[in-house]
C-alpha positions as CSV (number, residue, x, y, z in Angstrom):
1,M,-6.0,69.8,-25.9
2,A,-5.0,66.7,-23.9
3,V,-5.5,63.2,-23.0
4,Y,-6.8,62.0,-19.4
5,T,-9.3,59.4,-19.9
6,E,-8.5,56.3,-22.0
7,V,-11.3,55.3,-24.4
8,A,-11.3,51.4,-25.1
9,D,-12.2,50.4,-28.6
10,D,-15.5,48.8,-27.4
11,Q,-16.5,51.9,-25.9
12,L,-15.8,53.7,-28.8
13,D,-18.0,51.5,-30.8
14,A,-20.9,51.4,-28.9
15,F,-20.6,55.7,-28.5
16,L,-20.5,55.9,-32.5
17,A,-23.5,53.6,-32.7
18,E,-25.3,56.6,-31.7
19,Y,-24.3,58.7,-34.7
20,D,-25.1,58.9,-38.3
21,I,-20.9,59.8,-39.1
22,G,-19.9,56.1,-40.1
23,E,-17.7,53.2,-38.9
24,P,-14.5,54.0,-37.1
25,I,-11.0,54.1,-38.6
26,S,-8.8,55.3,-35.8
27,C,-8.8,57.2,-32.5
28,K,-5.6,59.5,-31.6
29,G,-5.1,61.3,-28.9
30,I,-4.4,64.7,-29.2
31,A,-1.2,66.4,-26.9
32,E,-2.1,69.8,-26.9
33,G,-3.8,71.8,-23.7
34,V,-4.9,71.3,-20.3
35,E,-8.4,70.9,-20.1
36,N,-10.4,68.4,-21.3
37,S,-9.6,64.8,-23.2
38,N,-9.6,65.5,-27.0
39,Y,-8.8,62.7,-29.8
40,L,-8.7,62.7,-33.7
41,L,-11.2,60.7,-34.2
42,A,-11.8,59.8,-38.4
43,T,-14.5,57.7,-39.5
44,S,-15.5,56.1,-42.8
45,R,-17.0,59.6,-43.8
46,G,-15.3,62.5,-42.2
47,T,-12.6,64.0,-39.3
48,Y,-14.0,64.9,-36.1
49,I,-12.8,66.3,-32.3
50,L,-14.2,63.8,-30.0
51,T,-14.0,65.5,-26.5
52,L,-14.2,64.1,-22.9
53,Y,-14.9,66.8,-20.5
54,E,-12.7,66.3,-17.4
55,K,-13.2,67.6,-13.7
56,R,-12.0,70.3,-14.4
57,V,-15.2,72.1,-16.6
58,D,-18.8,72.0,-14.9
59,P,-21.1,69.5,-16.6
60,R,-24.0,72.1,-16.1
61,D,-22.5,74.4,-18.4
62,L,-22.1,72.0,-21.3
63,P,-25.5,72.7,-22.8
64,F,-24.3,76.5,-22.8
65,F,-21.0,75.6,-25.0
66,L,-22.6,73.7,-27.5
67,G,-25.5,75.4,-28.1
68,L,-22.8,78.7,-28.9
69,M,-21.1,76.3,-31.2
70,D,-24.4,75.7,-32.8
71,H,-25.7,79.1,-33.0
72,L,-22.1,80.7,-34.4
73,A,-21.7,78.3,-37.2
74,A,-25.5,78.4,-38.4
75,R,-24.1,82.1,-38.7
76,G,-21.1,81.3,-40.8
77,I,-18.6,82.0,-37.8
78,P,-15.5,79.4,-38.4
79,C,-15.9,77.4,-34.9
80,P,-16.2,73.4,-34.4
81,T,-20.0,72.6,-34.9
82,P,-21.3,69.8,-32.5
83,V,-22.3,66.9,-34.4
84,H,-25.9,65.5,-33.0
85,G,-26.9,62.1,-32.7
86,R,-29.2,60.0,-34.0
87,D,-31.7,61.2,-30.9
88,G,-30.7,64.8,-32.0
89,S,-28.2,65.4,-29.0
90,A,-25.1,66.6,-29.0
91,L,-23.9,65.7,-25.1
92,R,-23.7,62.3,-24.1
93,T,-21.4,59.8,-21.7
94,L,-18.2,58.1,-22.8
95,A,-16.1,56.5,-20.4
96,G,-18.0,57.9,-17.3
97,R,-17.1,61.2,-18.9
98,P,-19.6,63.8,-20.3
99,A,-18.7,63.7,-24.3
100,A,-19.1,65.3,-27.9
101,I,-18.1,65.1,-31.1
102,T,-17.5,68.4,-33.2
103,T,-16.5,68.9,-37.2
104,F,-12.8,68.9,-37.2
105,L,-11.5,72.6,-38.6
106,P,-8.1,72.8,-40.8
107,G,-5.2,74.9,-40.1
108,M,-2.6,75.5,-37.4
109,W,-2.1,78.1,-34.7
110,P,0.5,80.8,-35.4
111,R,3.2,80.2,-33.2
112,R,5.1,83.5,-34.2
113,I,2.4,85.9,-34.0
114,T,2.9,88.8,-36.8
115,V,1.0,91.8,-37.6
116,E,-0.9,90.0,-40.4
117,H,-2.6,87.9,-37.9
118,C,-3.7,90.8,-35.6
119,G,-6.5,92.3,-38.4
120,P,-7.8,89.0,-38.3
121,V,-8.2,87.7,-35.3
122,G,-9.9,91.5,-34.6
123,E,-12.4,91.1,-37.8
124,A,-13.4,87.8,-36.2
125,L,-13.6,88.7,-32.5
126,A,-16.1,91.2,-33.9
127,R,-18.2,88.6,-36.1
128,L,-18.4,86.9,-33.2
129,H,-19.9,89.3,-30.9
130,Q,-22.1,90.3,-33.6
131,A,-23.3,86.5,-34.4
132,S,-23.6,85.7,-31.0
133,A,-26.6,88.7,-30.2
134,G,-29.5,86.2,-30.5
135,F,-28.1,83.5,-28.3
136,T,-30.3,82.8,-25.5
137,L,-28.8,80.6,-23.0
138,K,-27.1,82.6,-20.0
139,R,-23.4,81.9,-18.4
140,P,-21.9,84.5,-16.1
141,N,-18.4,84.9,-16.5
142,A,-16.8,83.5,-13.2
143,L,-13.5,84.7,-13.5
144,S,-14.2,88.5,-14.3
145,V,-13.9,91.2,-11.6
146,S,-16.0,90.2,-8.7
147,G,-14.0,86.2,-9.2
148,W,-10.8,87.8,-8.5
149,R,-10.5,88.4,-4.8
150,P,-11.5,85.2,-4.2
151,L,-8.9,84.1,-6.6
152,F,-5.9,86.1,-5.1
153,D,-6.9,85.4,-1.3
154,G,-6.2,81.7,-2.1
155,S,-2.9,82.8,-3.4
156,K,-1.7,85.8,-1.6
157,E,-0.3,84.2,1.7
158,R,2.7,82.5,-0.9
159,A,2.8,85.1,-3.2
160,S,6.0,86.4,-2.3
161,E,7.1,82.5,-3.7
162,V,7.0,84.2,-7.0
163,T,8.4,87.9,-6.7
164,P,8.9,89.8,-3.4
165,G,5.9,92.6,-2.9
166,L,3.5,90.7,-5.4
167,A,0.3,90.4,-2.7
168,E,1.1,94.3,-2.0
169,E,1.0,95.1,-5.8
170,L,-2.1,93.0,-6.2
171,A,-4.2,94.0,-3.5
172,A,-3.6,97.5,-4.6
173,E,-4.4,96.8,-8.2
174,L,-7.3,95.2,-7.0
175,D,-8.9,98.0,-5.1
176,V,-8.6,99.9,-8.1
177,L,-10.0,97.6,-10.0
178,E,-13.0,96.8,-8.1
179,R,-13.8,100.6,-7.6
180,G,-13.6,102.1,-11.1
181,W,-15.0,98.6,-13.2
182,P,-17.2,100.0,-15.8
183,Q,-20.8,98.3,-15.3
184,D,-22.9,99.7,-18.2
185,L,-21.1,98.9,-21.6
186,P,-21.9,97.0,-24.5
187,A,-22.7,93.0,-22.9
188,G,-22.8,90.3,-24.4
189,V,-21.6,86.8,-25.4
190,I,-17.6,86.9,-25.2
191,H,-15.0,84.1,-26.1
192,A,-13.1,85.1,-22.8
193,D,-10.2,82.7,-24.4
194,L,-8.9,84.0,-27.7
195,F,-5.1,83.0,-27.5
196,Q,-3.1,82.5,-30.6
197,D,-3.7,78.6,-29.9
198,N,-7.5,78.8,-30.4
199,V,-7.0,80.9,-33.7
200,F,-6.3,78.6,-36.8
201,F,-5.0,79.6,-40.1
202,L,-4.8,78.1,-43.3
203,H,-3.0,79.7,-46.3
204,E,-2.2,82.5,-44.5
205,K,-5.7,83.4,-43.7
206,L,-7.8,82.8,-40.3
207,S,-9.7,79.3,-41.1
208,G,-11.4,78.7,-37.7
209,L,-12.1,79.6,-33.5
210,I,-11.6,76.9,-31.4
211,D,-12.3,76.5,-27.4
212,F,-15.3,78.0,-26.7
213,Y,-15.1,76.6,-23.0
214,F,-14.9,79.8,-21.1
215,A,-17.2,81.7,-23.1
216,C,-19.3,83.7,-20.9
217,N,-21.7,86.8,-20.8
218,D,-19.6,89.8,-20.1
219,L,-18.9,93.3,-21.6
220,L,-17.5,93.2,-25.1
221,A,-14.6,95.2,-25.2
222,Y,-13.3,92.9,-22.7
223,D,-13.1,90.5,-24.9
224,V,-10.8,92.9,-27.1
225,A,-9.0,93.8,-23.7
226,I,-8.0,89.5,-23.8
227,C,-7.0,89.8,-27.3
228,L,-4.6,92.8,-26.3
229,N,-3.1,91.1,-23.7
230,A,-2.5,87.6,-25.7
231,W,-1.9,89.0,-29.8
232,C,0.3,92.3,-28.9
233,F,3.2,91.5,-26.5
234,E,6.7,90.3,-28.0
235,A,8.7,87.7,-26.2
236,D,10.7,90.7,-24.4
237,R,7.4,91.4,-22.8
238,S,7.2,95.1,-24.7
239,F,3.6,96.1,-26.2
240,N,3.2,96.4,-29.7
241,V,1.2,98.8,-30.9
242,T,1.1,98.2,-34.5
243,K,-0.3,94.5,-33.8
244,A,-2.9,96.2,-31.7
245,R,-3.7,99.1,-34.3
246,A,-4.1,96.1,-36.6
247,L,-6.4,93.8,-34.4
248,A,-8.1,97.3,-33.2
249,G,-8.7,99.1,-36.4
250,A,-10.3,95.1,-37.7
251,Y,-12.4,94.5,-35.0
252,Q,-14.1,98.6,-35.6
253,R,-14.7,98.0,-38.9
254,V,-17.3,95.2,-38.2
255,R,-18.4,96.8,-34.6
256,P,-17.0,100.1,-34.0
257,L,-16.4,100.9,-30.0
258,T,-18.4,103.3,-28.8
259,V,-16.8,106.4,-27.0
260,Q,-17.5,104.9,-23.2
261,E,-15.6,101.4,-24.6
262,R,-12.4,103.4,-26.1
263,E,-12.0,106.0,-23.1
264,S,-12.1,102.6,-20.7
265,M,-10.0,100.4,-22.9
266,P,-6.9,100.8,-20.4
267,L,-8.5,100.0,-17.5
268,L,-10.6,96.6,-19.5
269,A,-6.8,95.6,-20.4
270,R,-5.3,96.1,-16.6
271,G,-8.5,93.7,-15.5
272,A,-7.8,91.0,-18.6
273,A,-3.9,90.8,-17.5
274,M,-4.9,90.3,-13.7
275,R,-7.3,87.3,-14.7
276,F,-4.7,85.6,-16.4
277,L,-2.2,86.3,-13.5
278,L,-4.3,85.4,-10.6
279,T,-5.3,82.3,-13.0
280,R,-1.7,81.6,-13.5
281,L,-0.5,82.4,-9.9
282,Y,-3.3,79.7,-8.3
283,D,-2.1,76.8,-10.0
284,W,1.7,78.2,-10.1
285,L,1.5,77.9,-6.5
286,H,-1.1,75.1,-6.1
287,T,-0.1,72.4,-8.9
288,P,1.7,69.1,-7.6
289,D,4.8,68.2,-8.9
290,G,4.5,66.1,-11.8
291,A,0.6,66.8,-12.5
292,L,-0.6,67.0,-16.2
293,V,-1.5,70.8,-16.3
294,R,1.4,72.6,-17.1
295,R,2.1,75.7,-16.0
296,K,2.6,79.0,-17.0
297,N,4.9,81.7,-15.6
298,P,2.6,84.4,-13.4
299,L,5.0,87.1,-14.0
300,E,4.7,87.4,-18.0
301,Y,1.2,88.9,-17.2
302,L,3.0,91.1,-13.8
303,A,4.3,92.9,-17.1
304,K,2.0,93.0,-18.9
305,L,-0.3,94.6,-16.2
306,R,1.9,97.1,-14.8
307,F,2.4,98.3,-18.8
308,H,-1.2,99.2,-18.8
309,R,-1.2,100.8,-15.6
310,S,1.3,102.9,-17.4
311,V,-0.4,104.2,-20.6
312,A,-1.7,107.4,-20.4
313,G,-5.0,106.5,-22.8
314,P,-6.6,104.3,-25.7
315,G,-4.3,105.9,-27.9
316,D,-1.1,103.9,-26.7
317,Y,-3.4,101.1,-28.0
318,G,-3.6,102.4,-31.4
319,I,-7.6,103.3,-30.9
């Protein structure tokens, strides 16, 4: 979350006039994040999040994202719920940007991940997968295996600036992933970005899942693999199998993985590490100095990729 587009008072007044949520009291920018402009909006009737969608978000995807949140919230998933205006629409324009208001979720994301966080995350992910089963809109995952080679091609000439031999290592890894990527595993809507800053906890209980702007249709077990990468490594880049066992175990108590999903987990985890390595690598090499986007070190995910390449089987993840 961040603020790239400023909203004038008269623009906000005219915008809120299209809703039935009361009069504005305050509208404060939220500094975290990189994708969109977000404001904490307080009105005479409650607290909300106002989001202006910036250029990195394709407006054609917004009906999918907003519709998915409506669908999940109606089925008990603790996620932001789009607020619909008097005309029934949740999406409109503010300050020249597509914009929407969603409900405010209480809680904070964990700054230090513990084992106690991982079980609730696994359970929530499984419930999200179950609840999304009836959602009819589709959005292909542009950052799945078919999108990795073009992303790599945009960075390979300068990859050695990050570490020597990186381009050659990633090219060989892509060959393996493209040849072996599973095609016949259970699929559906996935979150695809359930990192720690997208999960809220309140009084040690999971209180909400946010940021559905990478959600798409893909393999359900791939979403588990993303979470293994996001939640189960320590600051020294070592893998914590106790955290993985808690996350995967809680997931499977709600939605058991098939034999094929379990056997595919090492390759899926390699792919998930590759996906975030490549996007970080691209941003690291192409984001100009002084840009608002905060670059993240791609070497973190190179270490994770190497770990996944070394595992003997799903038992190494506690599965």
